[in-house]
N, C-alpha and C positions, 0 to 999 in steps of 0.2 A: 486569387484562389489559393495560390501556393502559401501565402501567409496564413490563411485560415487553416490549411492542412497542417502547417507547422504548429500553430497554436493548439490544434486538436491533438496532435501527437504528444506535445508537451503535457497537455492536460491528462491524457491517458497514462503517461509515464508517472506523473505525480500521483494519480489515483492508485496505480499499481503499487507504488512505494508505500502509500498510506495503508493499503490493504495488507501488504506484507508485514508492515510494522505492527498492525493490529493483531495479526495472527501470532506473531512472536510474543507480544504482550499476553495474549490469551494463553498460549502454550506455557509461558513462564508462570502465569497465575495457577494453571492446573498443576504444574509440577510442584509448586510450593504447597498447594493444598493437599497434594498426595503424600507429602513427607510426613 
C-alpha cells in the first residue's frame, strides 16, 4: 500500500507541474498577443 501511495503522490506532483507549465505558457501567449 505504501508503494501505491508513493506512486500516487509522484503522479499528482507531476500533474501539478504540467498544469503550472501550461498556465505559464498560456500567460506568456496572452502577454505576447497583448503587445
